[in-house]
Legacy VTK file of the C-alpha trace (Angstrom):
# vtk DataFile Version 3.0
C-alpha trace
ASCII
DATASET POLYDATA
POINTS 119 float
-8.860 95.769 -94.270
-9.881 92.179 -94.950
-11.526 90.446 -92.004
-12.725 86.842 -91.692
-16.159 86.643 -90.059
-18.879 84.076 -89.354
-21.553 83.937 -92.037
-24.297 85.222 -89.767
-22.143 88.226 -88.848
-21.351 88.956 -92.523
-24.894 89.923 -93.535
-24.798 93.368 -95.114
-21.028 93.266 -95.701
-19.175 93.033 -99.066
-17.082 89.989 -99.941
-13.365 90.654 -100.212
-12.841 87.765 -102.678
-14.808 85.598 -105.097
-16.287 82.520 -103.429
-15.781 79.492 -105.669
-18.294 76.691 -106.059
-17.028 73.298 -107.227
-19.556 70.610 -108.112
-19.527 67.927 -110.810
-19.664 69.722 -114.132
-19.106 73.218 -112.705
-16.283 75.186 -111.173
-16.701 78.918 -110.902
-17.743 81.840 -108.757
-20.830 81.313 -106.641
-20.472 84.893 -105.412
-18.269 87.638 -106.824
-15.958 89.958 -104.935
-17.985 92.926 -103.750
-21.250 90.987 -103.402
-23.049 92.152 -100.285
-23.994 89.123 -98.191
-27.743 88.713 -97.693
-29.552 86.417 -95.328
-30.808 84.336 -98.270
-27.160 83.705 -99.356
-26.355 81.764 -96.181
-27.814 78.362 -97.255
-25.861 78.470 -100.543
-22.633 79.431 -98.780
-23.097 76.657 -96.223
-23.805 74.146 -99.011
-20.388 74.848 -100.530
-18.641 74.501 -97.184
-18.343 78.129 -96.126
-18.920 78.877 -92.467
-16.711 81.980 -92.569
-16.078 84.514 -95.329
-13.538 87.248 -95.936
-15.211 90.631 -95.998
-13.881 94.066 -96.790
-14.018 96.550 -93.943
-12.867 99.999 -95.055
-11.637 102.526 -92.560
-13.074 106.049 -92.727
-10.012 107.293 -94.637
-10.007 104.435 -97.186
-11.853 103.942 -100.475
-12.520 100.750 -102.406
-10.111 100.052 -105.288
-12.904 100.455 -107.877
-13.687 103.934 -106.537
-9.968 104.766 -106.408
-9.583 103.843 -110.099
-12.485 106.129 -111.026
-11.032 108.989 -108.959
-7.606 108.566 -110.581
-9.152 108.658 -114.050
-11.115 111.791 -113.143
-7.997 113.508 -111.795
-5.863 112.614 -114.800
-8.470 113.577 -117.382
-9.371 116.840 -115.654
-12.399 119.001 -116.398
-12.560 117.799 -120.038
-13.711 114.344 -118.935
-16.600 113.248 -121.137
-16.924 109.559 -120.394
-15.865 107.114 -117.737
-16.885 103.486 -117.644
-16.077 100.274 -115.875
-15.082 97.552 -118.286
-15.305 93.798 -118.426
-12.123 92.317 -119.772
-11.081 88.923 -121.040
-7.896 88.868 -118.978
-9.554 88.366 -115.616
-9.248 91.917 -114.318
-11.140 92.577 -111.147
-11.118 96.318 -111.800
-11.005 98.008 -115.180
-11.780 101.649 -115.945
-11.616 103.558 -119.209
-11.982 107.332 -119.458
-11.858 109.732 -122.390
-11.948 113.497 -122.764
-13.204 115.949 -125.375
-9.811 115.908 -127.148
-10.009 112.154 -127.706
-7.361 111.250 -125.122
-8.029 108.057 -123.201
-6.732 106.430 -120.064
-7.255 102.805 -119.134
-6.550 101.147 -115.831
-6.859 97.442 -115.076
-6.067 95.527 -111.925
-6.119 91.788 -111.561
-5.043 89.361 -108.879
-2.136 88.320 -111.123
-0.825 91.685 -112.283
-1.334 95.379 -111.842
-0.973 97.952 -114.545
-2.162 101.038 -116.323
-1.785 102.568 -119.748
LINES 1 120
119 0 1 2 3 4 5 6 7 8 9 10 11 12 13 14 15 16 17 18 19 20 21 22 23 24 25 26 27 28 29 30 31 32 33 34 35 36 37 38 39 40 41 42 43 44 45 46 47 48 49 50 51 52 53 54 55 56 57 58 59 60 61 62 63 64 65 66 67 68 69 70 71 72 73 74 75 76 77 78 79 80 81 82 83 84 85 86 87 88 89 90 91 92 93 94 95 96 97 98 99 100 101 102 103 104 105 106 107 108 109 110 111 112 113 114 115 116 117 118
């Protein structure tokens, strides 16, 4: 569940979304989704106008989407799984996992804010 909280209350909690910083000559993520808020992050967040942030609060029966992708790959590949890795992609995926087994079969999963898919 995504919850909006005051900065001071967010310490120790993971961000649900990237936090964008826009200054002359730069526009990009100041903090990435999943970053765990630390006390020393507060001045930077305040300087870019954030008094509240969206954090991810998982219930006891929920797992984060990154962990879910890894579990799916493990289940699909079975006991022959030899490698599993998280990937960086050039299409803006938030989550990307690639797994292969001893027979050379591979599975890839990528999720982005714009599209969801698997191969």
